[in-house]
N, C-alpha and C positions, 0 to 999 in steps of 0.2 A: 518113758521118760516123760512125764508132768512140765508144761510148757512153763509155769510158775517156780518149779524145780528146778528147768536148766536155766534160769537166768538167777536164781541165787545159787548154781551151780558152777555158774563161769564167773560171778563175784569171788567166790572161795578160789578161783583158781587164780585168779588174780591176785589173791594174797598168800598161795604156795608159790607162784611165780616169781612174787617180789622176794619172799625168802631162798628161794633156789631155782636156779635158771637152768632148768633142765629142758631138755627138746622134747620129752612125754610130754609137756605141757603146753605146746605149741598145738601139739595132736588133739590133744582132750580140746582145746579152743577152738579146732579148727572144727571137730566135731560138733560143740554144743552151737556154734556160730549157724551152723547149718541146720542144722535141728530149730534152729529161734528164726530161719531164714537171711541171715543175716551172712550173704553172699561173697562179698568185698571182702570183710575180714576174714573169714574165714579161708577163700583162697591166699590171702600174703601169708595163714599164718600155718598155712597146707604145705606152702611153699618153704616156711624158712625149716618147720618138720621135715620135710624131705631132703634139705639139703644138710641138715646136722646127720639123719638120718641116712647114709648114702648105701648100707647094707640090708635098707628096706626095699623088695621091688613092690612092683605093681601092675595088676596085669590089665591089658590093653585089648578092648573090645572092639 
């Protein structure tokens, strides 16, 4: 994903989230923010996503 497309994707994602607050958007926002090196917002979105989607498991290395 090109950097300028990531910023556009994030803007579009905020629009989608305003229309329908679904947990999947928190996961997408976390991934895009990590790609943009925005670690603090990414951690917050990931925490929200994991709380809403407790059925998803992560691997610990």
